[in-house]
N, C-alpha and C positions, 0 to 999 in steps of 0.2 A: 566618402564612406569613412566612418570612424575606424580607427585602428584597433587591432587585437579583438575583433569580434568574429570568432570562427563560426562557420556553418558546417554542421555534421550531417552526413547522409550515408546510407548503405548502398553499396553498388549492386549486390545481388540479394534479393529477399524472396521469401514465399515458397521455397521448396518444402516438400514433405518427406516423411521417412520412407515413403514408397516411390519417390521420384526416381525414375531410371537414370536421369541425367543430373544427379545431385551435384551442386556446385558449392564452392566455398563462399563464405560471407566476409565482406570487408567493410571497414569503417573509414570513410573519407572525410577529412577535415580541410576546409578551404578558409583562407584568411588573407586580407590585403597586406601589401608591403608598402611602406611609406618611408620617406627620408626624414631628416631632422626637422625640416620645415613642414612636415606632414603632407608633402606632395606624394601622390600615388605613383609608385614606380613599378608595380607589378602585383602578381597574385601568387601566394604560396599554398601548397597543399601537402597533406600527409595521409598515407594509406596504412591502415593496420588490419591484420588478419584476425577477425573476431569469430571465426568459425566455432570455436569451443563455446564461446558465450552464446552464440546463436543456437547451437545444439542444446545448450542447457535451457534456453528459453523454449525451444520447440518441445523438449522433453517435459518441461513443466506444463506447457499448454496441453500436451497429449495426456498427461496424467490427470490434469484438472478436467478435461473433457471426458476421460474414462470414469472419473468419479461421479459425473452426472449421468452416465449411461449404464454403468455396471452396478448391480446391487439394488435395483429398484424394488425388489420384493424379497421376502424371506423364504424363497424357494430355491433349493440347491440346484436343480436342473435349469431353472430359468436363469439363475445367475451365471452358470457355466455357459449357457447359450449366449447370454449378453456379452460375455468376454469374447467369444468367437466372432459374433456379429460386429463388435466394435473394431476388432483388429483387421477385418477384411472390408475394403481393400486398403485401409489407412497404412497398414504395416506389413501385411502378408497377403498372399493369394489363397492360402489354404490353412485353416487353423482347426485343431481339434483339442478338446479338453477331456482327459481321462481322470476319474476320481476313484480313490480306493473304496472298496465296498464296505470296509469296516466302519470308517467315519460316516459314510453315507447312510449306513443302516441304522445308526444311532444307538447301537448296543453298548458302545463304550465311548468315552470322551474322544478317542482318536489314538493314533499310533505315536508313542513318544519317539523322539528323535533317535534314540538308541534302542528301538524296539527289536527284539529278537525275531519277531515274525518276518520283518523285512530283511534282516541280516542273513537269515538262513535260506530264503527262497524268494522267487519273484512273486510279489503280492498280487492278488486278484484285483483288477480294476474294471470299471465300467465306463463306456463312452457316454458322456453326459452333455456335451455340446460340440457343435461342428458347423463350420461355415466355409464357403468357397466362392471365388469369383465365377465359377462355373455352376450353373443351376443344377441342384440335386447332389452336389458334392460327389461327382463320379470318381474322384481320386481316392475316396475312402475305401479301405478294405473292410472296416467294421462300421456298422450303422449306430446311430444314437440309441442307447438303451441296451446294447449288446456288450458282452464281456470282452475284454481286451487285455493283452499281456505285452503291449508294445513298450519297449524301453530303447532309446536311441543307441547306436553304436558308441562304445564297444559293448552295449547290452549289459552293462554293469549296474545292477539295481541299487548299489550302495549310494549312488549319487542322489537318489531320492531323499536319503536321510540327511546328508551333510555336504553334498557336492554342489558345485557351481553349475550354472547353465551350460549345456552342451552346444557348441557352435560347430556346424559342419558347412563351411562356405561352398564346398562343391560335393555333390552326391554322385557317386559312381555306382550305378545299378549292377555293374558287372563284377564289382569287388566281392570278396568272400563274405563280408559282414552283411551284404544285402542279398546277393544271388544265392548263397547257401543257407544262411540263417534266417533270412526274411524273403523268400522267393516271391510270395504274393505281392508284397510291398515293392520289391524290385521291379516287378512287371508294371505296377502303376507309376513308379518313378519314370520308367522308360516311356510309357504310353503318353503321359501328360507333361513330360518335360520338367518334372520337379527337380530343381537343381541346387537348392540351398535350404538349410534347416537350422532352427534354434529350438531346443527343448529346455524348458524351465521347470524345475520342481516347484510344486505349490505347497508352501509351508506357512503356518500361522499359529502363533501362540504355542510353540513347541509341539506342534502337531503336523504330521505329514498328511496332506490331503490328496495329492495326486500329481499329475503332470500335464503341462500345456505345451503343445508343439506348434511352431510357426513354420510354414514352408512357402517358398516362392517358385513360380513357374512362368507366368506371363511376364512378370517383371524380370527383366534380364539381369538386373544388378544383384549380385549375391549378397547375402548377409555378411557383415564384417564385425569387428570388435565394437564399433560405435553403435551397432544395433542391439548389442546384448543388454545395455543399460535400459533402453525403453522397454524391451521385452521383459526384463526383470521387474521393472516398475509396474507394468500392466498386470503381470501375474501376481505380484505382491498385493496390489490393490484388490484384485479379484479374490485372492486367497482369503483376505480378511472378510469379504462379503460372503464367500462360500462357508467359511467357518461360522460366521454369525447365523447364516441360514441353517447350517447343520445343527448348531447348538439349539436354535429355536425349534427345529423339527424334533430334536430329541426331547426337549422339555415339553413341547406341545403334545407329543405322543405319550409321554409319561402322564401328563395331565388328563388326556383322554382316557387312558387305561385306568387311571385312578378314579375318575368320575364314573366310568362304565362299571367298575367294580363296586362303587358305592351306591349307585342307583339300583333299585330292584329290577332284576331281569324278568321276573314273572310276578304278577299281582294275584293274590289268592283271596277272593272274597268269600270262598266257601259256598254254602247254600244260601247265605244271607244276602249276598250282594253279587251283582254282575259289575265288573269294573273295567275301565279302559283309561288310558292315560296318553298324554302327549307332552313332549319336552322339546323346546325350541330355544337354542342359545341366541344371544343378541348378535353374535357373529357366527353365521353358519359355518364359515371356514374354520374358525377356532374351535367351536363346539364345546367350550368349557365355561361353566357358570356356577352360581351358587344356589339355584333353585333346586328343591328336592321334594319328593312325595313318597308316601309309603302306605301300604295296606297291611295291617298287623292282626292276625287271628288272635282272639282272646278267649278266655274261658266262657262257658255258658252260651256257646254259639254266637257270641258277640264278635264284632269286628271293629278295629280301630282304624281311623282314616287320619292321615297327617299330611300337611303340606307346609313348606317353609321357604323362606327367601333370605339368602345371605347377601349382604351388600358386596358388590364388586364382581370381578370375573377372574379367570385364570386359575392356576393350580392352587393358589392360596385359598380362593373361595371354594374350590372343590374339596380341599382338605378340611376346611371348616365345616362345610356341608356334611362331610362324612362323620365328623365328630358329633354334630348335633343329631344326625340320623341314628347313630349308634346309641346316643344317650336316650333318645325318645323310645327306641325299641326296648332298652333296658327298663326304663320307667314304666312303659306300657305293660311289660311282662309282670310288673308288680301289681297290676290291676288297679292303678290309681285313677281316680276321677279326673276328667279333663282339666278342671281348674287347678287341682293339686299337682297334676303332672307339669303344667306350665310353670307353677310356682317353683317346683324343684328344678326345672330346666333353667329358669331365670337365675336361681342361685348358682347353678353350675356355670352359666355363661359369665356371671360376675366373677367367679373364682378364676376362670380361664383368662378373663381380661386383666385381672390383677397380676397374673403371672407374666404378662407381656411387659417388657421394659418400655420406658417412654420412647415413643417413636419406633416401636418394634416393627410395625408394618412397613414403614418406609426404609428402616435401616437393614432389616434382614428378612423381609417378606413374612412378617408375623401373621398369625392366624387369629387375631382379635375378632370376636364375633359380636361386638357391641352394635346394637341396632338391628340385629336379625329379627325377623318376624316369623310367626308360626300359628297354625290353627290345628287343633286336635279335636276329633269327634269320635264318639263311640256309639255304634248302632246295635241295638238289641232286637233281633228278629222275633223274640218271644213277645215282647210288649210293643214292638214297632216304634220304639222311642229312640230318638237320637239326642245324645247329650254332647254339647260342644262348648268350647271356650277358645278364645283367640288372644294372641299377644301381638298387637299392632298390625294384624293381618286383615285383608278385606274379608267381609262376611261371605258365607257360602251362598249359592243360588239353589233354590228348590223349585222343581217343576212337578206339579201334581199329575196323577194319571189323566185328569181332564184338561191339562195344558196350562193351568194357572201358574204364573211365575212370581216368585217372591224372594226377597232377601231378608232373612230373619233379623230382627233387631237384637243382634248378639252384642252384649256389652264389650266395649273396646278396651282391652287391657293394654298396658304399655309394651313397647318392643322389648325383646329379651336383652337383659344386661343393664337395665336402668335401675331396677329394684325399688323398694319402698311403696309400691302400689299393688293392690290385690288383683287377682284374676277372678272373674265370675263366669259361671257356666249357665247354659240355657237348655231346657228340655223341649224338643220339638217332636211331635208325633207325625210319622211319615206313613201314609197309607200304602198298601201293597202296590208296587209298581211305580213309586215316586222316583224321581231323578234328583240326585244330590250332586252338585258341582263344586269342587274346591279348586282354586286358581290363585295365581300370583298377580300382583298389580300390573305387571307388564301387559297382561291380556286386556285390561280395561282402560288403561290410561290413554292409549292412542296418541297420534301426533299432536292433537290439540290439548292433551293433558286434562281433559274433562272426564273425571271419574264417573259422575252420574250418567252422562251420556254413554260412557263405555259400558256401564252396568245395563242400561237399556238395550244396547246392541247385543250384549252377551245373552240377556234373557230372551231376546227375539231369536237369536241364532240357536240357542240350546233347546228351545221348545218345539222345534220342527219334528214332525212325525215321520214314521216309516223308514228310519235309518237304523241299522244295527249300531250298537254302542261304540264300537271301534271307528266306524265310518263317521258317526256323528261327532266324535272327538276331533277327528282330522278336519271335518268340514267346518266346525266352529273356529278352529285356529286359522284356517285358510281365509274364512270370511272376515274375521276381525283383524287379521294381520296379513294383508295381501302383499306388503312390501317389508323389507328388513326393518327391524325395530331396534331401538337403542337399549332395550332391557331384555333379560331372559324371561321366558314365560314357561309356566307349567300348568297343565290342566288335568284334573283327576275327576272322572265321572263315575258315579255308582248308582245302579238301579236296585232298589230295595225289594226284598222278598221277606215275607213274614213266615214264621213257623205255623204250620197247620195246627188247629186245636187238638187233633188226635195225636200229635207228636210231642205234646207237653202235658205232663200230669204232675200233680203235687198233692201232698197230704200233710195235714197237721199231725204232729207226733206228741202225745201226752208225755209229761215228765214222769214216766213210770217205766222202770226196766222191763216190765212185762210187755210194754208196747213194742219192743224190738222184734219179737217173734211175729206179731200181727203185721208189722210193717214189712218184714221179709216176705210174708205170704202175699201181700198186695203187690210187691215188686215182682214176684215170680209170676203172678197172673198177668200183670201188665206185659212182661217180656214175652210170655206165651202168646198174648194177643198181637204183639208186634212181630212175632215170628223169630225171636232172638233167643230160642231155648239154649243155644250154645253158650250164651253169656249168663245164664241164670245163676250158676254156682258162684262165679267170681263176683257178680253184682250183689248177690246176697251177702257175701263176705264183706264187701266194701260197705254196703249199707249198714250191716250190723256194727262194724267198727265205728263208722262216723256217727251214727245215731247214738250208740252207747256212749261215746265220748261226749257228745252234746248233752245227753241227759245227766251224765255223771259230773262233768266239770263246768258246764256252762249254765246259763239261765234261759228260761223260756221267753217267748214261744219258740219252739223248734219246728221247722218245716223241712220236709223232704221233697225234692223236685227231680224228675227225670226228663231229659230232653233227648229226642232222637233226631239227628240230622246226619251229617257225614260221620259222626261219632256218637257214641252213647255217653251222655254226661249225667252224673249223679251229683246233686248238690244238697248239702245239709246246712241250713242257716240257723243261727241262734242269736241271742242278744248280748253275748259276751264279746269283748275285744281282745281276749287273751290269745296270743299267738301260739298255734299248735307247733310242736317241735318233734322232729323225727329223732329217735334215739335207739341205741342198741341195748336191749334189755339183757341183764345178766341171767345166767342159767337158773339161778334160784328165784328170780323174780316171777311173780304170778301174773303180772301185767306189763304194760309198756311196749307191747308189740303191735298195737293196732295200726298206727300210721306206717310202720314198717311193712305190714302186710298190704296195706293200701298202695304203697309205693311200688311193691313188687307186682301187684295184680293190675294196676292201672298203667295206661300209656303215659299219662301226665296227671299230676295232681297239684293243688295249690290252695291258696287262701286269698280272698279279696274282702275288703272291708267296706261296710256301708255306714250310713249315719245312725243305724240302729243296731249294729253288731257286725257280724262277719258271716261269710259263706265259705265252707270248705267244699271243694269240688274235685271230682276225679273223672277222667275220660278213658274210655275203652274203644278200641277199634272194632268196627263191625265185621261180621263174617263176609266172605267174598261176595255172595249174592243173596242178601236177605230178602224174604218175601215182602211184598208191599204191605205197609202197616194197615191194620184194620181197627175199628173202634175198640176201646178197651173193654175187657170183660170184668164183671164184678163191680168193684168200686169205681164209679164214673170219675173221669178227670175233672178237676176244677178249671176255672178260667185260666187261660195261659198268661197270667200276669206274673211278674217276677216275685220272688219271695219277699216277705215283709222286711222292710228296711233296705231293700236293694235300691241302689242309685242308678241302675242300668249300666 
């Protein structure tokens, strides 16, 4: 045997932190003894106590194993339960995790280490995790989910803030701190033989999260100072996971609240449309995405329909979606044509993108909206015409009353934010009872990413008969997306209704001031025929002012139109593009009060422009229970087409 070749071995190996007969670990080194001629004359050996090193290895192995078992999800309660399950029976016989309600609720980032809330009184906590070697955890006084105020003896809450773990090697249920101050727990200690305890405050990132308590009963070996280190390490690892889960829960809740506040709570199609919608995020658990839709009431009984898709998910996509939805509502309120609205929205997106620094999204969660898509449509129930334009978005689907399905050949504009390319609109006539469907690409792409096949499936699903609109919307989504999908989806369905001919009347107005009186008389007779005598005086005043202004300041032809639906709308069109302006006339002025009177008498008023001029409109609310309309008396109404120059 060669000389000086030691062989090292451990005499005692393999005990765990819960071993009732824990032994010490030794390192034994054996080596041969030889004389000067290298003759073997014996064997030497040396024994070293390496218990501390072995403890360090076992602690490291325990912490590594805990890292793989604790924090598998971003759920606070699940993480707390994983800590309790991991420690039993490896380390203790009974473990419970109590978390402060304030961090758990997500209202604030957490309690700072010098928080006055904890300094002054015992903070409210809730039992979030618990495990025992006995089935059902009969040792517990409080069940999971219930409020708890347990703090170990001497029941000083300050140690939650800056104290070290509490070690009680021997529990005496007859002592004052248990029998008097915690009688229910003293009874459980006595009943189940709980004899040793370690309580470790849970703290992470300068935040107090709660308290974890380890107890032994069946294991006769009491906790000692060597057990405090593994207990502290287990709780520290779990505390980081709990804090991550708590922060995620807070941010996720904020994103959900943000998105819920940004998406429409109710969709109002008025008398022109019946509408239904469905929104399904890519991750049903997260529930946050960038798809959005809206139904916007416009002047002249028209309704705007919009659907859009923002790239990405999470709170950034939700915030971006809110900015775009607000911008579309503002632009739609200006009565812009769909192609012009998208052009202005594209300019806005380009400005927003330029405001973001390089790498803004990656560096600080920016809200760059480059690449967002949108489709905007305006439906006019008087002409039954739908004008639409799209910016990189899939075309709508149309189902006629006879069940024919089509996807109109709508010009494909560029996605928002690219700039330099125009948007084009398309007019589509929709018969009474047609179904118009707006959707995002996640609904038709499917797992095979075949858009054309997806459109075929969508047309087949949406053309079924006999279902109410809400049920049809849900059925379409379930049929096309039976399993979770990688993209958000939104579906907006609208069934069209046209205005009856007897609810739309219009007259040509000569460019003669004397025609104002004749026009007033026609309006009065029409309101009488509609049973709206209560509105005669105010409507005559509105008509007088609008028609007079058109004759005096604009150019012909001038047309007056009345529409009766949920409101009474008065429209006066002319060939001028001059913007009317509301102003306060001076006391000595003979005029200048027309639009001011209109604004006072009408519920809403405004101007929209056409390629032939403009339309000034004013709306009035109807009496509570107007009689059903009857055919007009006197001058018969003309065809219910929009005024000359109207773009719908």
